[in-house]
N, C-alpha and C positions, 0 to 999 in steps of 0.2 A: 823912189819907191812909189810915190803917188801916181807917177806916169805909168808904171807897171800895173798898178791896180786899175787905173782908168782903162788901160788896154784890155785887161782881163774882163772887166765889166762890160766892154764893148763887144767882146766875142760871145760870151755866154748867152745873153738874151736873144741873139739871133737864132739860136737853136730852139728856143721855146715855141716859136711859130712853125717849126719844121715838121710838126706832127708827132715827133718822138718825145713826148713829155714824160714817159714812164720811167726813163732813166737818164741821168745827166750825161752830157758829152764827155768824152775823153779830152783832157787838156794836157798837151805836152809842150814844155817850153825849154829854152836854153839861153844862157848868157855866155858870151864869148868876147875875150879881149882881142882887139885888132891893132896891128901896127900901121894904121892908116887914118887919115882925117875922117871926120864925121861926113863930109861931103863925098869923099871917095867911097865910103861905106854905103851911103844912100844911093850913089850911082850904080855901084855893083849890085846891091840889093834889088834895085829896080830891074836891071838887066836879067838877073837870075829869075826873079818872079815872072817876068814876061816869057822867059824860056820854058817855064813849066805851065804856061797857058793860064796864068792867074786871070780870072774873070772879074769884072767890076772893080778893077784896081783903082784905088782912091788914095792919094798921098795928102796927108795933113801934117800939121806940126807934131802930131802924136805918133806918126809912123805911116807905113804903107799897109793897106788893108786889101783884102780880096778873098775870092773863093777859088778853090781847086776841087772840082767835082762837089762833094757834099761837105767839104772841109772849109773851115774859116781860118785864114792865115793873117797874122800881123807881124811885121818886121819893123824894128825901131833901132836907129843908130844914135848913140849918145856921145857927145864930145867929152873926152877926158882931158886931153892936151891938144895942142895944134896938130900933132901928128899921130895921135892915138885916139881910139874910140872904143865903145862897148857896143856889141851887137845883141839885141834881144829878139828872140824868135819865139812865137807862140802859135801853136796849131790846135784847133779844136774840131772835134767831129765824133760821130757815133761809132765809127769803125776803128778800133784800136790799132790794127795793123796799118791802115792807111794814114792815120794821124802820126804814128811813130815814123813811118817810112818818109813821109813828107817833111816832117820836122828835121830828121837826120840829113836828108838830101839838101835842104836849104842851108843848114848849119855847115855842112861840109863844103858847099859850093862857094860860100862867101868866106874869103880868107884875107 
């Protein structure tokens, strides 16, 4: 849970400098169980994010971060067992429709 909080705290401050400080960004997230290892989850996540033209992609021990247009994206894979993992996806931005669409696309593409 601390990692999820860290991820969310990483996303939201990046919007405070975007000039739209009058309203908070939309934040849409999802958690999904996967029947694959953490490493396989991370590899597939990286490929999917590259396919949607993720800019400024940065991979850390806390997840994969980047931007798609005006949206901030983070994807995190967590090991459950040797062959199962959890996928955490969070997308933040000021346009509700684009945030929801992007989050749904990433979650559906990583299986």
